[in-house]
C-alpha positions as a Markdown table, in Angstrom:
| # | Residue | x | y | z |
|---|---|---|---|---|
| 1 | Met | 76.1 | 54.7 | 150.5 |
| 2 | Gly | 77.2 | 53.1 | 153.7 |
| 3 | Lys | 76.3 | 54.8 | 157.0 |
| 4 | Gly | 78.8 | 55.5 | 159.7 |
| 5 | Gln | 78.7 | 55.5 | 163.5 |
| 6 | Ile | 76.4 | 58.1 | 165.0 |
| 7 | Lys | 77.2 | 60.1 | 168.1 |
| 8 | Leu | 74.2 | 60.1 | 170.4 |
| 9 | Ser | 74.8 | 62.7 | 173.0 |
| 10 | Gly | 76.8 | 65.9 | 173.8 |
| 11 | Lys | 76.5 | 66.9 | 170.2 |
| 12 | Thr | 77.0 | 70.2 | 168.3 |
| 13 | Ala | 74.8 | 70.9 | 165.3 |
| 14 | Ile | 75.1 | 73.5 | 162.6 |
| 15 | Ile | 71.9 | 74.9 | 161.0 |
| 16 | Leu | 72.0 | 76.9 | 157.8 |
| 17 | Gly | 68.7 | 78.7 | 157.2 |
| 18 | Ala | 67.4 | 78.8 | 160.8 |
| 19 | Thr | 65.5 | 82.1 | 160.0 |
| 20 | Gly | 63.4 | 80.2 | 157.4 |
| 21 | Leu | 60.2 | 78.3 | 158.0 |
| 22 | Thr | 61.5 | 74.7 | 158.3 |
| 23 | Gly | 64.8 | 75.9 | 159.8 |
| 24 | Gly | 62.9 | 77.7 | 162.6 |
| 25 | Tyr | 61.0 | 74.6 | 163.6 |
| 26 | Leu | 64.3 | 72.6 | 163.5 |
| 27 | Leu | 66.0 | 75.1 | 165.7 |
| 28 | Gln | 63.3 | 74.9 | 168.4 |
| 29 | Met | 63.5 | 71.1 | 168.3 |
| 30 | Leu | 67.2 | 71.0 | 168.7 |
| 31 | Leu | 67.2 | 73.6 | 171.5 |
| 32 | Lys | 64.8 | 71.3 | 173.5 |
| 33 | Asp | 66.7 | 68.1 | 172.6 |
| 34 | Glu | 69.0 | 67.0 | 175.5 |
| 35 | Arg | 71.3 | 65.2 | 173.1 |
| 36 | Tyr | 72.5 | 68.6 | 171.8 |
| 37 | Ile | 74.7 | 70.9 | 173.9 |
| 38 | Lys | 75.5 | 73.5 | 171.2 |
| 39 | Ile | 73.6 | 74.8 | 168.1 |
| 40 | Arg | 75.7 | 76.9 | 165.7 |
| 41 | Leu | 73.7 | 79.1 | 163.3 |
| 42 | Phe | 75.1 | 80.5 | 160.1 |
| 43 | Ser | 72.7 | 83.1 | 158.8 |
| 44 | Arg | 72.5 | 86.4 | 157.0 |
| 45 | Ser | 70.5 | 87.9 | 159.9 |
| 46 | Ser | 69.9 | 87.2 | 163.6 |
| 47 | Ile | 67.1 | 85.1 | 164.8 |
| 48 | Gly | 66.4 | 87.7 | 167.5 |
| 49 | Phe | 66.7 | 85.8 | 170.7 |
| 50 | Ser | 69.4 | 84.2 | 172.9 |
| 51 | His | 69.7 | 80.8 | 174.4 |
| 52 | Pro | 72.5 | 79.1 | 176.4 |
| 53 | Lys | 73.0 | 76.5 | 173.6 |
| 54 | Leu | 73.0 | 79.0 | 170.8 |
| 55 | Glu | 76.0 | 80.4 | 168.9 |
| 56 | Glu | 75.2 | 82.8 | 166.0 |
| 57 | His | 77.4 | 83.6 | 163.1 |
| 58 | Ile | 76.1 | 86.4 | 161.0 |
| 59 | Val | 77.8 | 85.8 | 157.6 |
| 60 | Asp | 77.4 | 86.0 | 153.9 |
| 61 | Leu | 76.5 | 82.3 | 153.1 |
| 62 | Leu | 77.8 | 82.7 | 149.6 |
| 63 | Thr | 81.3 | 83.0 | 151.1 |
| 64 | Leu | 81.0 | 80.2 | 153.6 |
| 65 | Glu | 84.5 | 79.0 | 152.8 |
| 66 | Ser | 85.9 | 82.0 | 154.6 |
| 67 | His | 84.3 | 80.8 | 157.8 |
| 68 | Lys | 85.7 | 77.3 | 157.7 |
| 69 | Ala | 87.5 | 77.6 | 161.1 |
| 70 | Asp | 84.1 | 78.1 | 162.8 |
| 71 | Phe | 82.3 | 75.4 | 160.8 |
| 72 | Leu | 82.8 | 72.7 | 163.4 |
| 73 | Ala | 80.0 | 70.3 | 164.5 |
| 74 | Asp | 78.9 | 66.7 | 164.6 |
| 75 | Glu | 76.0 | 67.4 | 162.2 |
| 76 | Val | 75.0 | 70.0 | 159.6 |
| 77 | Phe | 71.3 | 70.7 | 158.8 |
| 78 | Cys | 71.0 | 72.7 | 155.6 |
| 79 | Cys | 67.6 | 74.3 | 155.2 |
| 80 | Ile | 68.6 | 76.8 | 152.6 |
| 81 | Gly | 66.4 | 77.5 | 149.5 |
| 82 | Thr | 64.9 | 80.2 | 147.4 |
| 83 | Thr | 62.3 | 80.4 | 144.7 |
| 84 | Lys | 62.2 | 81.8 | 141.1 |
| 85 | Ala | 59.8 | 84.4 | 142.2 |
| 86 | Lys | 62.1 | 85.6 | 145.1 |
| 87 | Thr | 65.3 | 85.2 | 143.1 |
| 88 | Pro | 64.6 | 85.6 | 139.4 |
| 89 | Asp | 68.2 | 85.9 | 138.4 |
| 90 | Thr | 69.2 | 82.4 | 137.3 |
| 91 | Glu | 72.9 | 82.8 | 138.3 |
| 92 | Met | 72.1 | 84.0 | 141.8 |
| 93 | Tyr | 69.4 | 81.3 | 142.1 |
| 94 | Lys | 72.1 | 78.6 | 141.4 |
| 95 | Lys | 74.5 | 80.2 | 143.8 |
| 96 | Ile | 72.0 | 79.9 | 146.6 |
| 97 | Asp | 70.3 | 76.5 | 145.9 |
| 98 | Phe | 73.3 | 74.7 | 144.6 |
| 99 | Gly | 76.3 | 76.7 | 145.8 |
| 100 | Ile | 75.5 | 77.0 | 149.5 |
| 101 | Pro | 74.6 | 73.3 | 150.2 |
| 102 | Val | 77.6 | 72.0 | 148.2 |
| 103 | Ser | 80.0 | 74.4 | 149.8 |
| 104 | Ala | 78.7 | 73.4 | 153.3 |
| 105 | Ala | 79.1 | 69.7 | 152.4 |
| 106 | Lys | 82.7 | 70.2 | 151.2 |
| 107 | Ile | 83.7 | 72.2 | 154.3 |
| 108 | Gly | 81.9 | 69.6 | 156.5 |
| 109 | Arg | 83.9 | 66.8 | 154.9 |
| 110 | Glu | 87.2 | 68.7 | 155.3 |
| 111 | Asn | 86.4 | 69.4 | 158.9 |
| 112 | Gly | 85.5 | 65.8 | 159.7 |
| 113 | Ile | 81.7 | 66.2 | 160.1 |
| 114 | Glu | 80.0 | 62.8 | 160.0 |
| 115 | Thr | 76.4 | 63.8 | 159.4 |
| 116 | Phe | 74.9 | 66.1 | 156.7 |
| 117 | Leu | 71.2 | 66.6 | 156.0 |
| 118 | Val | 69.8 | 68.9 | 153.3 |
| 119 | Ile | 66.4 | 69.8 | 152.0 |
| 120 | Ser | 66.0 | 69.4 | 148.3 |
| 121 | Ala | 62.7 | 69.0 | 146.5 |
| 122 | Met | 60.4 | 66.4 | 144.9 |
| 123 | Gly | 61.3 | 66.0 | 141.2 |
| 124 | Ala | 65.0 | 66.9 | 141.7 |
| 125 | Asn | 66.8 | 65.5 | 138.6 |
| 126 | Ser | 70.1 | 66.7 | 137.1 |
| 127 | Lys | 68.8 | 65.8 | 133.6 |
| 128 | Ser | 65.5 | 67.7 | 134.0 |
| 129 | Ala | 64.5 | 70.3 | 131.4 |
| 130 | Val | 63.0 | 72.3 | 134.3 |
| 131 | Ser | 65.8 | 74.5 | 135.7 |
| 132 | Tyr | 64.5 | 74.3 | 139.3 |
| 133 | Asn | 64.5 | 70.5 | 139.3 |
| 134 | Arg | 67.8 | 70.3 | 137.4 |
| 135 | Ile | 69.6 | 72.6 | 139.8 |
| 136 | Lys | 68.2 | 70.6 | 142.8 |
| 137 | Gly | 69.3 | 67.4 | 141.1 |
| 138 | Glu | 72.8 | 68.7 | 140.4 |
| 139 | Met | 73.0 | 69.8 | 144.1 |
| 140 | Glu | 72.1 | 66.4 | 145.3 |
| 141 | Glu | 74.7 | 64.7 | 143.2 |
| 142 | Ala | 77.4 | 67.1 | 144.2 |
| 143 | Val | 76.6 | 66.8 | 147.9 |
| 144 | Leu | 76.7 | 63.0 | 147.8 |
| 145 | Lys | 80.1 | 63.1 | 146.0 |
| 146 | Cys | 81.5 | 65.0 | 149.0 |
| 147 | Gly | 81.3 | 61.6 | 150.8 |
| 148 | Ile | 80.1 | 62.6 | 154.3 |
| 149 | Pro | 79.3 | 59.2 | 155.8 |
| 150 | Asn | 75.7 | 59.9 | 157.0 |
| 151 | Thr | 74.3 | 62.1 | 154.2 |
| 152 | Tyr | 70.5 | 62.4 | 153.9 |
| 153 | Ile | 68.7 | 64.4 | 151.2 |
| 154 | Leu | 65.0 | 65.2 | 151.9 |
| 155 | Gln | 62.8 | 65.6 | 148.9 |
| 156 | Pro | 59.5 | 67.2 | 150.1 |
| 157 | Ser | 56.5 | 68.1 | 148.0 |
| 158 | Leu | 55.0 | 71.6 | 148.5 |
| 159 | Ile | 55.8 | 72.7 | 152.0 |
| 160 | Gly | 52.8 | 74.0 | 154.0 |
| 161 | Gly | 52.9 | 76.5 | 156.9 |
| 162 | Lys | 52.6 | 80.2 | 157.1 |
| 163 | Arg | 55.5 | 82.3 | 155.9 |
| 164 | Glu | 56.2 | 85.9 | 157.0 |
| 165 | Glu | 56.7 | 87.1 | 153.4 |
| 166 | Lys | 53.6 | 87.1 | 151.1 |
| 167 | Arg | 53.7 | 84.7 | 148.2 |
| 168 | Ile | 50.2 | 84.8 | 146.7 |
| 169 | Gly | 50.8 | 82.0 | 144.2 |
| 170 | Glu | 52.3 | 79.7 | 146.8 |
| 171 | Trp | 49.4 | 80.5 | 149.2 |
| 172 | Leu | 46.8 | 79.6 | 146.6 |
| 173 | Ala | 48.7 | 76.4 | 145.8 |
| 174 | Lys | 48.7 | 75.4 | 149.5 |
| 175 | Gln | 45.0 | 76.0 | 149.8 |
| 176 | Phe | 44.4 | 73.8 | 146.8 |
| 177 | Met | 46.7 | 71.1 | 148.1 |
| 178 | Lys | 44.8 | 71.0 | 151.5 |
| 179 | Val | 41.8 | 69.8 | 149.6 |
| 180 | Leu | 43.7 | 67.6 | 147.1 |
| 181 | Asn | 45.6 | 65.8 | 149.9 |
| 182 | Phe | 42.5 | 63.8 | 150.7 |
| 183 | Val | 42.4 | 62.1 | 147.3 |
| 184 | Leu | 46.1 | 61.6 | 146.9 |
| 185 | Val | 46.4 | 58.0 | 148.1 |
| 186 | Gly | 48.5 | 55.0 | 147.2 |
| 187 | Pro | 51.2 | 55.8 | 144.7 |
| 188 | Leu | 50.0 | 59.4 | 144.6 |
| 189 | Glu | 50.6 | 60.1 | 148.3 |
| 190 | Lys | 54.1 | 61.4 | 147.6 |
| 191 | Tyr | 52.5 | 64.5 | 146.0 |
| 192 | Arg | 50.7 | 65.5 | 149.1 |
| 193 | Ser | 51.8 | 68.8 | 150.7 |
| 194 | Ile | 53.9 | 68.4 | 153.8 |
| 195 | Glu | 54.2 | 70.6 | 156.9 |
| 196 | Pro | 57.5 | 72.2 | 157.9 |
| 197 | Glu | 57.5 | 70.7 | 161.4 |
| 198 | Val | 57.2 | 67.2 | 159.8 |
| 199 | Ile | 60.3 | 67.8 | 157.7 |
| 200 | Ala | 62.2 | 69.3 | 160.7 |
| 201 | Gly | 61.3 | 66.4 | 163.0 |
| 202 | Thr | 62.3 | 63.8 | 160.4 |
| 203 | Met | 65.7 | 65.6 | 160.0 |
| 204 | Val | 66.3 | 65.3 | 163.7 |
| 205 | Trp | 65.4 | 61.6 | 163.7 |
| 206 | Leu | 67.6 | 60.8 | 160.7 |
| 207 | Ala | 70.5 | 62.6 | 162.4 |
| 208 | Asn | 70.2 | 60.2 | 165.3 |
| 209 | Asn | 69.4 | 56.9 | 163.5 |
| 210 | Asn | 70.7 | 54.9 | 160.6 |
| 211 | Tyr | 68.4 | 54.8 | 157.6 |
| 212 | Gly | 68.7 | 52.7 | 154.4 |
| 213 | Asn | 68.2 | 55.4 | 151.8 |
| 214 | Asp | 70.2 | 58.6 | 151.3 |
| 215 | Arg | 67.3 | 60.2 | 149.3 |
| 216 | Ile | 64.0 | 60.4 | 151.2 |
| 217 | Gln | 60.9 | 61.2 | 149.3 |
| 218 | Ser | 58.0 | 63.3 | 150.7 |
| 219 | His | 55.7 | 60.4 | 151.7 |
| 220 | Glu | 58.7 | 58.7 | 153.4 |
| 221 | Ile | 59.4 | 61.9 | 155.4 |
| 222 | Glu | 55.8 | 61.9 | 156.5 |
| 223 | Lys | 55.9 | 58.2 | 157.5 |
| 224 | Ile | 59.1 | 58.6 | 159.5 |
| 225 | Tyr | 57.7 | 61.5 | 161.4 |
| 226 | Arg | 54.4 | 59.8 | 162.2 |
| 227 | Ser | 56.2 | 56.7 | 163.4 |
| 228 | His | 58.5 | 58.5 | 165.8 |
| 229 | Phe | 56.8 | 61.7 | 167.0 |
């Protein structure tokens, strides 16, 4: 997919999922970044603080279309995602992990937004027998079909960091991955766990630079971050 011109200053960004782990890091980075003059948040709940750059929209993200008039920006950062444990109902799971990003991309295209970044997952594949991977793959294909010129899909491995909610299985997996990361080298490095601030930083860099691939795997995310931060 060809990349378009990138606006480099005086920008407005939209974040979906700023109350989440990666979205929280992303928000702090954009608030400190002098290239951005306004950050619009679309969330189910408030982040709990104010800032001169900040504009909050407390909305039901499943009905994002009804907020199209406010969905105006140079860039959209979509950090929305759930888990099977948190959302066991398959229909609701798809509404969140597929429906919200695709709806945001469609509205963004209609509103002339030039840059769209979304967090997917390693193993995303629309043909996968694993429903989680299949839904992520279907989301990626639908987002790309929207045709926003600068579209980037990040495919991280297991995301590290400390979440507010307790996910025992995920916590154990993270502890295991901390040890395993040391032996995952060469072609296996893409399976290493990755920190949320690394994903957030790479999203900001991609929003301000042209990059050859529209799908960025976990080890590429890490390399971009280490090269520029």
